[in-house]
C-alpha positions as CSV (number, residue, x, y, z in Angstrom):
1,M,0.0,0.0,0.0
2,A,1.5,3.3,-1.1
3,W,0.8,6.7,0.3
4,C,0.2,9.9,-1.7
5,D,1.3,13.0,0.2
6,T,-0.6,15.3,-2.1
7,C,-4.0,13.5,-1.8
8,I,-3.3,12.5,1.8
9,A,-4.6,9.1,1.1
10,S,-3.4,5.5,0.7
11,V,-3.3,4.2,-2.8
12,N,-3.6,0.6,-3.7
13,D,-0.6,-0.8,-5.5
14,D,-2.7,-2.3,-8.3
15,I,-3.9,1.2,-9.5
16,V,-0.6,3.0,-9.2
17,G,0.6,3.9,-12.7
18,T,3.6,2.2,-14.3
19,D,5.6,5.4,-13.8
20,G,4.7,5.5,-10.1
21,A,2.1,8.3,-10.4
22,C,-1.0,8.7,-8.3
23,P,-4.1,8.0,-10.3
24,T,-6.0,10.9,-8.7
25,C,-3.5,13.8,-8.8
26,G,-0.7,12.5,-10.9
27,S,2.1,13.2,-8.4
28,I,4.9,10.7,-8.1
29,I,4.4,8.2,-5.2
30,V,7.6,7.2,-3.3
31,A,7.6,3.6,-2.1
32,P,7.4,3.5,1.7
33,T,10.6,2.6,3.4
34,R,10.9,0.6,6.6
35,R,12.5,2.4,9.5
36,P,14.1,0.6,12.4
37,P,12.4,1.0,15.7
38,S,13.5,4.1,17.6
39,A,15.4,4.1,20.8
40,K,12.3,5.2,22.7
41,F,10.6,2.0,21.6
42,W,13.4,-0.2,22.9
43,I,13.5,1.7,26.2
44,F,9.8,1.1,26.5
45,V,10.2,-2.6,25.8
46,A,13.1,-2.9,28.3
47,G,11.0,-1.1,31.0
48,T,8.0,-3.3,30.3
49,A,10.2,-6.4,30.6
50,V,11.7,-5.3,33.9
51,Y,8.3,-4.5,35.3
52,L,6.9,-7.9,34.3
53,V,9.8,-9.7,35.9
54,W,9.4,-7.7,39.1
55,R,5.7,-8.5,39.2
56,I,6.4,-12.2,38.7
57,V,8.9,-12.1,41.6
58,Q,6.3,-10.5,43.8
59,L,3.8,-13.2,42.8
60,I,6.2,-15.9,43.7
61,Q,6.9,-14.2,47.1
62,W,3.2,-13.9,47.8
63,L,2.6,-17.5,47.0
64,L,5.5,-18.8,49.1
65,H,4.7,-16.8,52.2
66,P,1.3,-17.7,53.8
């Protein structure tokens, strides 16, 4: 699925012209590029993992102590 910045709409790959032009406005559509996840995402993942491990430790302590 391509994106046209001029129309501000997604364009189905089947209807994009052979030259890569948008069928509605005629502007050239650039193929989307995949970006690696940002550092903020990995910080969030690490924080979530630490939190879940801590909660599991608390659960085990709660189960072992009557």
